[in-house]
C-alpha positions as CSV (number, residue, x, y, z in Angstrom):
1,M,93.0,79.6,85.6
2,C,96.5,79.5,87.1
3,L,98.3,82.3,89.0
4,G,101.9,83.2,89.0
5,I,102.8,84.5,92.5
6,P,105.6,87.0,93.1
7,G,108.1,86.1,95.8
8,K,111.4,87.1,97.2
9,V,114.4,84.7,97.1
10,L,115.8,84.2,100.6
11,E,118.3,81.4,100.0
12,R,119.8,79.4,97.1
13,F,120.9,75.8,97.2
14,E,121.1,72.7,95.0
15,R,119.1,69.5,95.2
16,D,120.1,66.6,92.9
17,G,122.0,69.0,90.7
18,A,119.1,71.4,90.2
19,P,119.2,75.0,91.4
20,M,116.7,75.6,94.2
21,G,115.6,78.4,96.4
22,R,113.6,79.3,99.5
23,V,111.2,82.0,98.4
24,D,109.0,84.2,100.6
25,F,105.4,84.8,99.5
26,A,104.2,87.4,102.0
27,G,105.4,85.4,104.9
28,D,104.8,81.9,103.5
29,V,108.2,80.5,102.6
30,Q,108.4,77.6,100.1
31,E,111.1,75.7,98.2
32,V,111.1,76.6,94.5
33,C,113.0,75.2,91.5
34,L,115.2,77.9,89.9
35,S,116.1,75.9,86.7
36,F,114.3,78.4,84.4
37,V,116.1,81.4,85.9
38,P,119.4,79.9,87.2
39,D,121.1,83.3,87.7
40,L,118.4,84.5,90.1
41,E,120.1,86.0,93.1
42,V,119.2,86.1,96.8
43,G,117.1,89.2,97.4
44,A,115.6,89.3,93.9
45,Y,111.9,88.9,93.2
46,T,110.5,86.2,90.9
47,I,107.2,85.0,89.6
48,V,106.6,81.4,90.6
49,H,104.1,79.1,88.9
50,M,103.6,75.5,90.0
51,G,106.8,75.5,92.1
52,F,109.0,76.9,89.3
53,A,110.5,80.4,89.2
54,I,109.7,81.5,85.7
55,T,110.9,85.1,85.4
56,V,112.7,87.9,87.4
57,L,110.5,90.7,88.6
58,D,111.5,94.2,89.9
59,E,110.7,94.9,93.6
60,E,108.2,97.7,92.9
61,S,106.1,95.5,90.6
62,A,106.3,92.5,93.0
63,L,105.1,94.6,96.0
64,E,102.3,96.2,93.9
65,T,101.1,92.8,92.7
66,L,101.3,91.3,96.2
67,G,99.2,94.2,97.5
68,L,96.6,93.8,94.8
69,M,96.4,90.1,95.5
70,A,95.9,90.7,99.2
71,D,93.2,93.3,98.5
72,A,91.4,90.8,96.3
73,G,91.6,88.1,99.0
74,I,93.8,85.9,96.8
75,L,96.8,86.1,99.1
76,R,96.7,86.7,102.8
77,P,100.0,87.8,104.3
78,R,100.9,85.9,107.4
79,R,101.4,87.8,110.7
80,A,104.3,87.1,113.0
81,G,103.5,85.9,116.5
């Protein structure tokens, strides 16, 4: 089974001509390919699977999903400090 994880786009950039972004997954920031959703803007939420943003997600749904994943022990938000 594979999971698509919601994350918030913090930054956009290009690498070798491909649209890329830095995406925050409850405190874990990763680089993600934005080729499938090239119009995704900074501040938007997306579902990421295998390093690729695959769809845009509204903030309410993203936060609800992240909360459910944390409750289930699938995702553990990182704490600052």
